[in-house]
TIVO-2410 file (N, C-alpha, C; in nm, 3 decimals):
# residues 101
REC num residu      c1      c2      c3 atome chaine
REC   1      M   0.082  -0.120   0.000     N      A
REC   1      M   0.000   0.000   0.000    CA      A
REC   1      M   0.086   0.126   0.000     C      A
REC   2      I   0.197   0.122   0.074     N      A
REC   2      I   0.282   0.239   0.083    CA      A
REC   2      I   0.346   0.270  -0.053     C      A
REC   3      V   0.378   0.163  -0.129     N      A
REC   3      V   0.436   0.183  -0.261    CA      A
REC   3      V   0.335   0.248  -0.353     C      A
REC   4      F   0.210   0.204  -0.346     N      A
REC   4      F   0.106   0.264  -0.428    CA      A
REC   4      F   0.090   0.412  -0.395     C      A
REC   5      L   0.089   0.446  -0.269     N      A
REC   5      L   0.077   0.587  -0.229    CA      A
REC   5      L   0.197   0.669  -0.276     C      A
REC   6      L   0.316   0.611  -0.271     N      A
REC   6      L   0.434   0.681  -0.320    CA      A
REC   6      L   0.426   0.707  -0.470     C      A
REC   7      V   0.385   0.607  -0.545     N      A
REC   7      V   0.372   0.622  -0.689    CA      A
REC   7      V   0.264   0.725  -0.721     C      A
REC   8      F   0.152   0.718  -0.652     N      A
REC   8      F   0.044   0.814  -0.673    CA      A
REC   8      F   0.089   0.956  -0.640     C      A
REC   9      G   0.163   0.973  -0.531     N      A
REC   9      G   0.215   1.105  -0.493    CA      A
REC   9      G   0.314   1.158  -0.596     C      A
REC  10      M   0.401   1.073  -0.645     N      A
REC  10      M   0.497   1.117  -0.747    CA      A
REC  10      M   0.425   1.153  -0.876     C      A
REC  11      C   0.318   1.081  -0.906     N      A
REC  11      C   0.238   1.112  -1.025    CA      A
REC  11      C   0.178   1.252  -1.013     C      A
REC  12      L   0.121   1.282  -0.899     N      A
REC  12      L   0.062   1.415  -0.877    CA      A
REC  12      L   0.167   1.525  -0.884     C      A
REC  13      V   0.282   1.500  -0.823     N      A
REC  13      V   0.387   1.603  -0.820    CA      A
REC  13      V   0.436   1.635  -0.960     C      A
REC  14      T   0.446   1.536  -1.048     N      A
REC  14      T   0.492   1.564  -1.183    CA      A
REC  14      T   0.378   1.609  -1.275     C      A
REC  15      M   0.255   1.568  -1.245     N      A
REC  15      M   0.143   1.602  -1.331    CA      A
REC  15      M   0.099   1.747  -1.314     C      A
REC  16      I   0.098   1.797  -1.195     N      A
REC  16      I   0.048   1.933  -1.169    CA      A
REC  16      I   0.125   2.039  -1.246     C      A
REC  17      P   0.260   2.041  -1.242     N      A
REC  17      P   0.330   2.144  -1.320    CA      A
REC  17      P   0.314   2.128  -1.471     C      A
REC  18      R   0.276   2.012  -1.517     N      A
REC  18      R   0.256   1.993  -1.661    CA      A
REC  18      R   0.115   2.033  -1.705     C      A
REC  19      I   0.017   2.020  -1.618     N      A
REC  19      I  -0.121   2.050  -1.655    CA      A
REC  19      I  -0.152   2.199  -1.639     C      A
REC  20      I  -0.097   2.263  -1.540     N      A
REC  20      I  -0.128   2.404  -1.514    CA      A
REC  20      I  -0.100   2.492  -1.636     C      A
REC  21      P   0.015   2.480  -1.705     N      A
REC  21      P   0.036   2.565  -1.823    CA      A
REC  21      P  -0.065   2.543  -1.934     C      A
REC  22      V  -0.120   2.423  -1.944     N      A
REC  22      V  -0.219   2.397  -2.049    CA      A
REC  22      V  -0.341   2.486  -2.030     C      A
REC  23      F  -0.386   2.503  -1.907     N      A
REC  23      F  -0.503   2.586  -1.882    CA      A
REC  23      F  -0.469   2.735  -1.890     C      A
REC  24      I  -0.348   2.772  -1.856     N      A
REC  24      I  -0.309   2.913  -1.860    CA      A
REC  24      I  -0.288   2.961  -2.004     C      A
REC  25      V  -0.227   2.878  -2.088     N      A
REC  25      V  -0.196   2.918  -2.225    CA      A
REC  25      V  -0.322   2.945  -2.305     C      A
REC  26      D  -0.428   2.872  -2.280     N      A
REC  26      D  -0.553   2.893  -2.353    CA      A
REC  26      D  -0.616   3.029  -2.325     C      A
REC  27      R  -0.589   3.086  -2.212     N      A
REC  27      R  -0.654   3.212  -2.173    CA      A
REC  27      R  -0.569   3.335  -2.203     C      A
REC  28      I  -0.445   3.316  -2.240     N      A
REC  28      I  -0.355   3.429  -2.265    CA      A
REC  28      I  -0.342   3.452  -2.415     C      A
REC  29      Q  -0.348   3.578  -2.457     N      A
REC  29      Q  -0.325   3.615  -2.595    CA      A
REC  29      Q  -0.181   3.663  -2.607     C      A
REC  30      F  -0.098   3.583  -2.673     N      A
REC  30      F   0.043   3.616  -2.687    CA      A
REC  30      F   0.064   3.717  -2.799     C      A
REC  31      P   0.170   3.799  -2.788     N      A
REC  31      P   0.206   3.885  -2.901    CA      A
REC  31      P   0.250   3.799  -3.021     C      A
REC  32      N   0.251   3.860  -3.138     N      A
REC  32      N   0.284   3.785  -3.260    CA      A
REC  32      N   0.424   3.725  -3.255     C      A
REC  33      W   0.520   3.798  -3.197     N      A
REC  33      W   0.657   3.746  -3.195    CA      A
REC  33      W   0.668   3.623  -3.105     C      A
REC  34      V   0.588   3.618  -2.997     N      A
REC  34      V   0.590   3.500  -2.910    CA      A
REC  34      V   0.527   3.381  -2.982     C      A
REC  35      S   0.418   3.406  -3.052     N      A
REC  35      S   0.351   3.299  -3.126    CA      A
REC  35      S   0.442   3.241  -3.234     C      A
REC  36      S   0.512   3.328  -3.306     N      A
REC  36      S   0.602   3.277  -3.410    CA      A
REC  36      S   0.721   3.203  -3.347     C      A
REC  37      W   0.765   3.248  -3.231     N      A
REC  37      W   0.874   3.178  -3.161    CA      A
REC  37      W   0.828   3.040  -3.116     C      A
REC  38      L   0.706   3.030  -3.064     N      A
REC  38      L   0.653   2.902  -3.019    CA      A
REC  38      L   0.635   2.803  -3.134     C      A
REC  39      K   0.608   2.854  -3.254     N      A
REC  39      K   0.595   2.765  -3.369    CA      A
REC  39      K   0.727   2.701  -3.406     C      A
REC  40      G   0.838   2.761  -3.367     N      A
REC  40      G   0.969   2.705  -3.396    CA      A
REC  40      G   1.017   2.602  -3.296     C      A
REC  41      V   0.947   2.588  -3.184     N      A
REC  41      V   0.989   2.496  -3.078    CA      A
REC  41      V   0.995   2.350  -3.126     C      A
REC  42      P   0.896   2.300  -3.203     N      A
REC  42      P   0.908   2.160  -3.247    CA      A
REC  42      P   1.032   2.134  -3.332     C      A
REC  43      Y   1.069   2.231  -3.417     N      A
REC  43      Y   1.186   2.213  -3.501    CA      A
REC  43      Y   1.314   2.219  -3.417     C      A
REC  44      A   1.317   2.304  -3.316     N      A
REC  44      A   1.433   2.309  -3.227    CA      A
REC  44      A   1.446   2.179  -3.148     C      A
REC  45      A   1.334   2.127  -3.103     N      A
REC  45      A   1.337   1.999  -3.030    CA      A
REC  45      A   1.382   1.887  -3.122     C      A
REC  46      L   1.336   1.889  -3.245     N      A
REC  46      L   1.377   1.789  -3.342    CA      A
REC  46      L   1.528   1.796  -3.364     C      A
REC  47      G   1.581   1.916  -3.375     N      A
REC  47      G   1.725   1.932  -3.393    CA      A
REC  47      G   1.803   1.879  -3.274     C      A
REC  48      A   1.754   1.906  -3.155     N      A
REC  48      A   1.822   1.859  -3.034    CA      A
REC  48      A   1.817   1.707  -3.023     C      A
REC  49      L   1.711   1.646  -3.072     N      A
REC  49      L   1.701   1.501  -3.068    CA      A
REC  49      L   1.784   1.433  -3.176     C      A
REC  50      I   1.792   1.495  -3.292     N      A
REC  50      I   1.860   1.432  -3.405    CA      A
REC  50      I   2.011   1.451  -3.399     C      A
REC  51      F   2.059   1.565  -3.355     N      A
REC  51      F   2.202   1.598  -3.369    CA      A
REC  51      F   2.296   1.496  -3.307     C      A
REC  52      P   2.274   1.446  -3.185     N      A
REC  52      P   2.368   1.346  -3.133    CA      A
REC  52      P   2.373   1.219  -3.219     C      A
REC  53      G   2.262   1.182  -3.277     N      A
REC  53      G   2.260   1.064  -3.362    CA      A
REC  53      G   2.323   1.086  -3.498     C      A
REC  54      I   2.327   1.212  -3.543     N      A
REC  54      I   2.387   1.243  -3.672    CA      A
REC  54      I   2.534   1.202  -3.675     C      A
REC  55      L   2.602   1.227  -3.566     N      A
REC  55      L   2.745   1.201  -3.562    CA      A
REC  55      L   2.778   1.054  -3.540     C      A
REC  56      S   2.680   0.974  -3.503     N      A
REC  56      S   2.709   0.834  -3.473    CA      A
REC  56      S   2.621   0.734  -3.549     C      A
REC  57      V   2.574   0.773  -3.667     N      A
REC  57      V   2.490   0.683  -3.746    CA      A
REC  57      V   2.570   0.561  -3.790     C      A
REC  58      Q   2.689   0.586  -3.841     N      A
REC  58      Q   2.772   0.478  -3.889    CA      A
REC  58      Q   2.916   0.507  -3.847     C      A
REC  59      K   2.977   0.412  -3.778     N      A
REC  59      K   3.113   0.433  -3.730    CA      A
REC  59      K   3.209   0.448  -3.847     C      A
REC  60      G   3.294   0.550  -3.836     N      A
REC  60      G   3.395   0.573  -3.939    CA      A
REC  60      G   3.344   0.649  -4.060     C      A
REC  61      N   3.215   0.679  -4.067     N      A
REC  61      N   3.161   0.750  -4.182    CA      A
REC  61      N   3.050   0.845  -4.136     C      A
REC  62      M   3.090   0.967  -4.102     N      A
REC  62      M   2.991   1.064  -4.055    CA      A
REC  62      M   2.909   1.125  -4.167     C      A
REC  63      S   2.949   1.103  -4.293     N      A
REC  63      S   2.878   1.166  -4.404    CA      A
REC  63      S   2.734   1.119  -4.414     C      A
REC  64      V   2.707   0.995  -4.377     N      A
REC  64      V   2.570   0.943  -4.382    CA      A
REC  64      V   2.480   1.025  -4.290     C      A
REC  65      G   2.523   1.043  -4.168     N      A
REC  65      G   2.444   1.119  -4.072    CA      A
REC  65      G   2.435   1.266  -4.107     C      A
REC  66      L   2.544   1.322  -4.157     N      A
REC  66      L   2.543   1.464  -4.193    CA      A
REC  66      L   2.448   1.491  -4.309     C      A
REC  67      I   2.445   1.402  -4.407     N      A
REC  67      I   2.353   1.420  -4.520    CA      A
REC  67      I   2.208   1.403  -4.474     C      A
REC  68      G   2.183   1.307  -4.386     N      A
REC  68      G   2.049   1.292  -4.330    CA      A
REC  68      G   2.006   1.414  -4.251     C      A
REC  69      G   2.098   1.471  -4.174     N      A
REC  69      G   2.069   1.594  -4.101    CA      A
REC  69      G   2.045   1.711  -4.193     C      A
REC  70      L   2.121   1.718  -4.301     N      A
REC  70      L   2.102   1.826  -4.400    CA      A
REC  70      L   1.964   1.816  -4.465     C      A
REC  71      V   1.923   1.694  -4.495     N      A
REC  71      V   1.788   1.674  -4.552    CA      A
REC  71      V   1.682   1.719  -4.451     C      A
REC  72      A   1.702   1.687  -4.324     N      A
REC  72      A   1.606   1.730  -4.222    CA      A
REC  72      A   1.599   1.882  -4.213     C      A
REC  73      I   1.714   1.948  -4.220     N      A
REC  73      I   1.716   2.095  -4.214    CA      A
REC  73      I   1.644   2.154  -4.334     C      A
REC  74      I   1.670   2.099  -4.453     N      A
REC  74      I   1.606   2.151  -4.575    CA      A
REC  74      I   1.454   2.133  -4.568     C      A
REC  75      L   1.411   2.015  -4.526     N      A
REC  75      L   1.266   1.991  -4.517    CA      A
REC  75      L   1.201   2.080  -4.411     C      A
REC  76      A   1.273   2.106  -4.302     N      A
REC  76      A   1.218   2.195  -4.198    CA      A
REC  76      A   1.210   2.338  -4.249     C      A
REC  77      L   1.310   2.380  -4.327     N      A
REC  77      L   1.307   2.515  -4.383    CA      A
REC  77      L   1.194   2.532  -4.485     C      A
REC  78      L   1.155   2.423  -4.548     N      A
REC  78      L   1.043   2.426  -4.641    CA      A
REC  78      L   0.909   2.426  -4.569     C      A
REC  79      R   0.914   2.424  -4.435     N      A
REC  79      R   0.796   2.429  -4.348    CA      A
REC  79      R   0.705   2.308  -4.366     C      A
REC  80      L   0.766   2.193  -4.393     N      A
REC  80      L   0.686   2.070  -4.399    CA      A
REC  80      L   0.649   2.028  -4.257     C      A
REC  81      H   0.547   1.947  -4.248     N      A
REC  81      H   0.505   1.895  -4.118    CA      A
REC  81      H   0.620   1.815  -4.059     C      A
REC  82      I   0.631   1.815  -3.928     N      A
REC  82      I   0.745   1.754  -3.859    CA      A
REC  82      I   0.756   1.604  -3.887     C      A
REC  83      I   0.645   1.538  -3.913     N      A
REC  83      I   0.647   1.396  -3.946    CA      A
REC  83      I   0.721   1.374  -4.078     C      A
REC  84      F   0.698   1.463  -4.178     N      A
REC  84      F   0.766   1.449  -4.305    CA      A
REC  84      F   0.915   1.477  -4.292     C      A
REC  85      V   0.950   1.569  -4.203     N      A
REC  85      V   1.091   1.598  -4.177    CA      A
REC  85      V   1.160   1.475  -4.119     C      A
REC  86      V   1.098   1.414  -4.022     N      A
REC  86      V   1.156   1.296  -3.958    CA      A
REC  86      V   1.167   1.181  -4.057     C      A
REC  87      F   1.059   1.151  -4.128     N      A
REC  87      F   1.062   1.040  -4.223    CA      A
REC  87      F   1.156   1.068  -4.340     C      A
REC  88      G   1.166   1.193  -4.381     N      A
REC  88      G   1.260   1.228  -4.488    CA      A
REC  88      G   1.404   1.203  -4.448     C      A
REC  89      A   1.439   1.241  -4.325     N      A
REC  89      A   1.576   1.218  -4.277    CA      A
REC  89      A   1.602   1.069  -4.259     C      A
REC  90      I   1.507   0.998  -4.202     N      A
REC  90      I   1.524   0.853  -4.182    CA      A
REC  90      I   1.536   0.782  -4.317     C      A
REC  91      G   1.453   0.820  -4.411     N      A
REC  91      G   1.459   0.759  -4.544    CA      A
REC  91      G   1.590   0.786  -4.614     C      A
REC  92      T   1.642   0.907  -4.601     N      A
REC  92      T   1.770   0.940  -4.663    CA      A
REC  92      T   1.882   0.857  -4.605     C      A
REC  93      V   1.886   0.844  -4.473     N      A
REC  93      V   1.990   0.764  -4.409    CA      A
REC  93      V   1.975   0.617  -4.450     C      A
REC  94      L   1.854   0.567  -4.456     N      A
REC  94      L   1.831   0.429  -4.494    CA      A
REC  94      L   1.879   0.403  -4.636     C      A
REC  95      V   1.843   0.490  -4.728     N      A
REC  95      V   1.885   0.474  -4.867    CA      A
REC  95      V   2.037   0.480  -4.879     C      A
REC  96      M   2.100   0.573  -4.810     N      A
REC  96      M   2.246   0.585  -4.816    CA      A
REC  96      M   2.314   0.462  -4.759     C      A
REC  97      K   2.262   0.409  -4.647     N      A
REC  97      K   2.325   0.292  -4.586    CA      A
REC  97      K   2.305   0.166  -4.673     C      A
REC  98      L   2.192   0.156  -4.741     N      A
REC  98      L   2.163   0.037  -4.821    CA      A
REC  98      L   2.233   0.038  -4.957     C      A
REC  99      Y   2.238   0.155  -5.021     N      A
REC  99      Y   2.282   0.157  -5.160    CA      A
REC  99      Y   2.417   0.223  -5.186     C      A
REC 100      F   2.459   0.312  -5.097     N      A
REC 100      F   2.581   0.388  -5.127    CA      A
REC 100      F   2.699   0.352  -5.037     C      A
REC 101      I   2.677   0.285  -4.929     N      A
REC 101      I   2.787   0.256  -4.837    CA      A
REC 101      I   2.810   0.107  -4.831     C      A
***
């Protein structure tokens, strides 16, 4: 029982700070510059997730990862949906590993 209460308490402690901003953001009208900045957050997060893997896609050959990262950057600059950016980069790395290396 004590373990259940501990897990439930930890759930509440982490859930409350995550839920409160959801209700606050709906009621606030942000300036245009904040809204445009927030639209860039998914692409920044994508970059932070992809970059460490870019350098370690294939040992001894960083060009595969760098080209995949370049494709991701180009697709993001074209303002494609983030799913297409991810699949485009993954597809590029897959094709390079299968056919060119």
